C-alpha positions, 0 to 999 in steps of 0.5 A: 500500500505504498501507493496510498501512502503517497497521497497523505499530503493531498488528504492532509491539505483537504483535511485542513480545508474541511476541519472540524468536519472530516474530509473524504475522497477517493484514490484514483488511477487515471492514465497510469497515475495515482491521485487523490480526488476530494469529495464532499462529506454529507455526514456530520463532523465526527463521521463521513459519507461521500456524496453519491454524486461525487462518487459517481463522478469519480467512477467516470474519471478512472479506477477507484483503488482506495477510500481516504478520509481524515480523523480530526484531532484524533488518532488515525485508528480505524473505528469499527464502522471504518473496518466494517465499511472497508470490508463492504467496499472491498478496498483499502482505506487511508485514514489521515490525522489532522493536523499531525499527518500521521496515517494508517492504511486498512485493508479488507481482511474478513473482519466482522464486528462482534455481536456484543460491544459493537460501536453504533454507527447508523447505516453501518453498525446499528440495530438493523445490521445487528439483526442481519449479522445474528441471523447470518450466524444461523445460516440465514441471509437477510436482504440488505436494505439501505437506510438513511438516518431518521428514515422513520420520520420521513414516511419510510417503514423499513421493517414492515415493508420488507418482512415478507421478502426477508422470510418472516411471519408475524406471530404476535406482539409484546403480549405473545406467549409463544416467543422462542429463542431466535424470534425477531422483535420490532419495537416502536420508540418515539416514532410513528412506525416500528423503528427498532429491531432486536432478537430474543436470546437465551435467559429471557434477554434480547440482543439489541443495539440502541443509538449511542450505545454499544450493542448488548444483551438486556432483560426483556421486559418492562419498557422493551416489552411495552414498546414491542409491536411485532414478534417475528419468526423466520420461516427457516426456523419454524 
């Protein structure tokens, strides 16, 4: 990855222009030369997401061989979200610290986020992806539905719209007495539609990932049971 390291000065310059927001861009090979192409960051200060229009434009310019972004006043150590997205893109990632210029290059290695203790990052590591990863360990592949933050406040119904496609049937609500281990749960939390998902696991607990927290097991009862709207069972487990 010596090639990507040569882009550190260009990424650092871009980072100085966008701080305190993270900068982002792509490593591109065009006519046999490697260069850094800056892109717009459409996420928050402590996060990044390349603007879809910019990504499409860079694809037309050459071959994308890496993703670059900055960590502002923080070490260039990849977060769990960085590692997960590195695996998804199948490309090496260059992370540069602003303002020191220290850097780290991460390559796809088959890394998987643990079910317990994963950091929250909506759309990458959240309750939806936790449930998908849980069922994957059972040999069940659920569809990957792209979902923007606060989708439930913008007329979307992510979970109920994809129940049938995902292979689930509804067997009850929070008062269901036929719950079994591996059943999925939909919960409605300060939302007009069910916007949180969990899985029933051993010991009367649920596996879930709440915003701003690490994924964890929690006793299923009280608040969580009261906010459960659907108990789901996958056809492959019936």
